[in-house]
N, C-alpha and C positions, 0 to 999 in steps of 0.2 A: 565604531564612531571615530571619525578623524579628529585630530586636535582642533581644527578650525570649527567643526560642528560642536565639539564640546565647549569651546570658548563661546560660540554664539548662543548655545543653550544656557550657559551660565549667565551671560549678559541679559538674556531675556528673562530668566528667573529673577535675577537681582533687580532688574527694572520693574518687574511686576510687584516685587516686595516693597520697593520704595514707593511706588504709586499707590499701593493699597494700605501702607502704614498710616495709622491714625495719629495725627499730632494731637497733643493735649490742647484743650480749649482753655481760655483764661479762667473760666470757672473751675475747671479741674485742677489747674495749677494752684489757684488760690486755696482751694480746699485742701490740697496736699501740703501746702506751706503752713496753713493754720493747724492742721492735724499734727504737724511735726512738733513734738513736745520734748524731745531730747536731742542731744548732739548728733547722734547717728542719723536720725530722721531729718534733721536740718541739713546735714551734709548731703543727703540724698536729693535735696531740692536745689543744690548748687547750680546745676545746668539750666535752671529755670530763671536765673537772674542775669540781667545785663551786666557786663563788666564795670560799668559806671553807675550802677543802681545805687539809690540812696534810700535810707530808712529814717523816717522822722517819727519820734516818739513824743506824744503829748500826754502829760499827767494833769488831770483836772481834779483839784482837791475840793473846791467849794467856793462859795461866793466871796468869802473874806480873804482867800489866799490866791495869789497869782499862779497861773499854770506854769509847770516846768516843761520846757521844750528842748529836745536833744535831736540833732541831725548828724548822721555819719554816712560815709560811703561804705556800702556793704563789703566790698572787696578789701577794705582796710582792717577788718576785724576778724579775719579768718584765723588768726592766732590767739584770739581772746580766750581766757580761761575763766573758770568759775571763781578763781581767787580774785579776779578783777571786779567782781560784783560788789556793790556797796555793802558795807557791814549792816546797814539798816534793813536790808532785804534778807538777811540770813534766816530769820524765822518766818518768812512769808511762805505760806502753803496754799495752793489752790485745792479746795475741798470738793468743788463741783463745777462743771462747765456745761452750759447748754449746747445743743447742736447749733452751729453758726447759721444765721439766716443770710443767704446770699442774694444780692440784687446786682444787676448788670446794666450798663448803658454804654453807648458808643457816641462819642462827640468828635467830629472832624476825623473820622476813621481811627480814633484812639479808643481802645477798650478800657473800661473802668469796671472794677468789681469791688463791691463793698460787702463786708461780712460783719454782722453784729452778733456778739456772743455775750450772754449773761454769765458772770463768774461769781461764785461764792468762794470766800477765802478766810483763812485764819492768819492773823499777823500778831505775833507776840501775845496770844491769848484773846485777841479781839476778833470776833467773827463778823464779817461784813459782806456786802455785795457791791459789785461794780459792773459797768458795761464796757466791754472792749469792742472797739470799732476798727477794723482793718480796711484801709482804702488802697487798693492796688491799681496801678496804672501800667498798662502793657504797651509794648511797641515791637514791630518786626525787627528781627536780628538774625542774620545768617540763615535765612530761609525759614525761620520759625518765629515764634512769638515768645517774648520774655518779659519779666517784670522790670520796669524801668524805675519805678519808685513805689514805696509803701509808706503810708502814714498810719501809725497805730496810736489810737487814743484810748487811754485808760481813764474812764470817767467814774470817780469815786463820789460824785455829788449825790 
């Protein structure tokens, strides 16, 4: 085989691999992010996020107390450590988590995935239940599809 033939063969094989590679769907990306419960798993999802992605967290406590809302740019917290977690959450432990129920919709060519998970927890000796809702918004980026924003609501009502 000549060098030209070898190069052409390599190009054909590489092209075939690129064309047959399966890109992850928004549902698969969402499920992978939700399943990531430790630092290593979260780092493995990093390529699924837009560089300017935002994460909004809403804590719903009940009818008498105002919701807490936090928003941050995901790329700004790559150096966050557990030591930065509020002291109030030190004794918070998830004891059981349901399988997330995923729903999808597309509006104006923008993919939305919503995942609802029921969570049982223990917090400083109090056992309770809450509903976690993750709302993902996806957009095209560099030939793929990535998370542009995520809103996570922790509903303790």
